N, C-alpha and C positions, 0 to 999 in steps of 0.2 A: 480401285473400280471405278467405273464411270456413273454417276448420280445425277439423276433427276430431281431436282428439289423445288416445291413451289412453296411459297411463304416466307423466301429468304430476307424480306424487308419487314417481316414482322418477328415481335418477342423471342419466341420459340424458334423459328426458322432461322434469324442470325447466330445464334448459339449453335445450333446443330449445323450448320454450315461452317462455321469455324472450326469444329471438332471434327467434321467429315474431313475438312482440308488440312489440319494437322496430322490426321492419319494416314495422308498421302493418296485420299482419293479425288478424283476432279468430279467437280461439281459444276451442274448447270443450273443456275437459278434462274426460274422460270418468273418473269415480272410482268405485270400489267403496263400499259403506257403510263398510267398515270401513278404507278407506284413512286415511293420515297427510295432511292437506291442509295442513299448517303451511308446507309448503315449495313449494306450487304458487302462482306468482304472483298477485299480488293481483287483475290486471286480465285473468285467466283468466274464462272464462263456467265455473264449476264445476258439474257435472249427475251424478247419481249415475245409473249403469248398470249394467244387467246383462248383460255381456258374453257370457254364455249363451245370451242370448235376441235371437233376428233380430228380433222386434218391439220390445223394450223398445230396440234400438239404432237401428233404423229412424227412432222417434218423433225421433232426433236429428240427422239426416242430410239434412234439408230444405233445399234450397239450397247444399249443402256443395261447396266447388271443390276441396279437398284432403282425404285422410283421412293420417296419421301415426299408424300403429301401432307403437308402440313396447312397450306392456306385453307381459309374458311371464313365465314361468319359468325360473329359474338352478338350481333346487335342487329336486327331487321323491323321493317314496318310490320311482318305478319308471318304467319307460320309458313304460307306458300313461298314467301322470300327466302326465310331459312332452307326449305327444301331445295328450293332452286340453286341457290350456291354452295350449301354444305352437300345435298346429294347429288344435285345436277352436275357440279365440275368433277366429283369422285367419278361418278360414271361416263364422263366425257375421255378421262384420262384413263379408266379401266379399259374400256372399248379401243382408245388408241394403243396402248401396251398390248392387248390381246395379238394386235395384228403385229406390231414391231419389235417387241420385246417379250414375247410369252413366257421367256424363262428367267426373267428377271424377279428381285423380290420388291412386292409391293407393303411398303409399310403407311398405315394409315395413322395420323394423328386425330383421334377421336377425345373423348371427354367423359369424365365420371358421370357427367349428367345423363349419359347414354344408358347409364343402368338404373339411376335412380335410387334415392335413400332405400335402404334395406334391399337393394336389388329389384325393387316392386316394379320397376320400368319407368321410363322418364316421365316427369311432371311437367315439363315447359316443351314448347317450341323447340327450342332449341338443341334440348337433348333428343326429341324425337327426331329431328333432322339427322342427330350424328348418329343415332341408331340406323337409319334410313340407309346410311353413309356406308355404315358396317357392314350391313346386308348385301349392298352392292359389290363390296370388296371380296366377299366370300366368294364373289363370281372369279375371282383370279385364283390362278394356280397357286401360287406362291406368295403369300399375306400375313404379315403380323397387324392385330390392332392393337394400338397403345390408345388406352383411357388415361389420360393426363388430367390429374386433379390440378388445383390451383399452383401456380409455378411462381418459386420468389426469387428474386436476385435484382442485380442492378441494371438500369435501362428500359423499366418495363414503364412506358408512357401511361400505362393506366392506374399505375400505383405511385407513381411519384409524389402527387400531392398528399396521399396519405402520410408519407414518410416526411416529408416538406411540413405539414403540420406537427407530426410526432416530434420534430426536432424543435418547433416552436412551443412544445410544450403540451399540446390536447391531441386527442386521438379519439374516434369516434368509434365503437364497434355493433355491429347489427345484431339482435338477435338477442334472446336470454342466455343466462350462464351455463345452461344444460347445453349449449350447442357444440358441436364436436363436427372437427372436418380433417380432411387429409390436404397435406402439403408436400411439395417437393422442391427442391431449390432448383434453378434453372440450369445451372451446370450440370448437376446430377441428370436432370431429365436429358440433355444434349447426350451424353455421357452413354446412358443407356440406350438410347435411339441409335446411336453411331455403332454400337456393337453388336445392336442385331443383326447386322449382315455378315458375322462370323456366328451365329446361333442358330442352328437348326432345329435344335429342340423347342424355339420361339415359333416355328411357322405353323400358322395355323390357329394359334392360340389370341386370345384377348388378354392383355396383360395392363394390370395397373400398379405403375412404380411408384412409390412415394415414402417419405419418411416411416420408419415401422409402427408409430405411435399416431392415433387421434390427437388434435391438437385443439386445445381451448383459446378462447381470445385473452383469458389472463394470461396464458404463457406468452401470446402474443404481445401483451402490453408490457410484461416484465422483460422479454426482447428487446423491446423499442427502448426502454428505460435504459438497459445496458448498453445498448449500441451507441445513443446518445450521450449517457452521462448525467441524465436529468431525470428530477422527477416530472411525470408527464399525468394530467388531467384526463382520467378516460371517463368519457361519456358513454355509458350504454344505452342502447335505442331497444326497446322492446321489442319484440316478433311483432305486434300486432300493431305497432306503429311504422316498423318496415313493410307491410303489407300494405298499409295505408297510404305510404308514400308510394309504392309500386302503381296502386291503383290512380294516383292523382299523377303519376308520369305517363300512363297511357292516356290519361284526359288531354294532358299537355301535347304528347305526340300528335294526338289525332288532330287539334288545332291547330298545329303549327307545321304540321308534313313531315317532323324530322324523327329521328329514332331517338328512343329512350333507353339510357343505362340500366333503369331498372323498373319492371313491370311486377306483376302480381305472380305470374310463374316465377320469375327469376327470387322473388321474394321468398318464395316457398324453398327454394335450393338453398338460399344463403342461410336461412333461420332453420333449417333441418339438423336433428340431432341423431340422426339414425342414417349417416353414412359410413360405410364400412371400410376398414382397410385391409388390402389385399396383397403388403407386399411380402408377406408370406409365401403367397403363390406365385411371384414373381421369381423370390429366390429359389423357392423348389424347381422351377421350371428352368432357369437360367442360370442362377448360380450368382447374380448380379445383387450387389447391396451398395445403398447410398451412401455417401462418405460425408455430407456436410448435414448438421443440423439445422433446424429452423431459424435457431439462434446466430449461426455462422452464415445462413442465407439473408437473414435482415441487418446484419451488420455489413455484408457485402453492399445491399441496396443504400443502406444510409451512408455508407462510405462514400459511393458513387456522386450523393448531392455535394459533397465537398471540393470536388473535382472543379 
């Protein structure tokens, strides 16, 4: 198939591009002028695209069979900025695709944050922007929405320092011991998404692939010790302190005009104990099962640091 892919320079997009190419597809990687192209697989057809411009997007969608929209913002200065990037760019691609390739399959990479804990709805600006993007995609004839949980594996710049400190014998965990969350290995996520082009039963569905059990920080800690082959001091940060750190992060961002990785909304997501695992629904609809355990995903990430 001929595939149009956004976000190929990022963590998820890079692994997805590799899998799509391995499966024999032609991948057109849409990148910004400022994007770091060093991590994009060589066999991708790299094109510079203004994802805010329907006209520019349209010029690259001729005869496209599938669209994978992975690009998005995970940090922003305001809810409006999240909406503009996560929902606005999605709308531009959907509108262009309706004209140029209306029979294509549109796969949107969303987030579990769009559902919120206990499926009660998003509790963060980020989650609300992803939910808005999902609503935009439902207007496209053939679509699949993938609500990804946290993806673990090698090459994620956002978590490299976490693994590096673990190798030194220290790890910091966020929230109380009752925190439970979903995870998936990056290789499993890429495989699942790539297989959607041959899975008619997934069309029109919202799917949340993951390891089939909720994970605790204690399990992550044990996996880190096994992967590093050493004892690791775990420093648990209680939920109220995580929330306080988020508040201070917001204040700092206000004065510096920069992004903050942790705000009060993000703190609520991180410390929640009410996330739902829905892999059983994914398996029922698609027949897909993950191949990697959390321990294997963490070992892969730690192993990369040795290279």
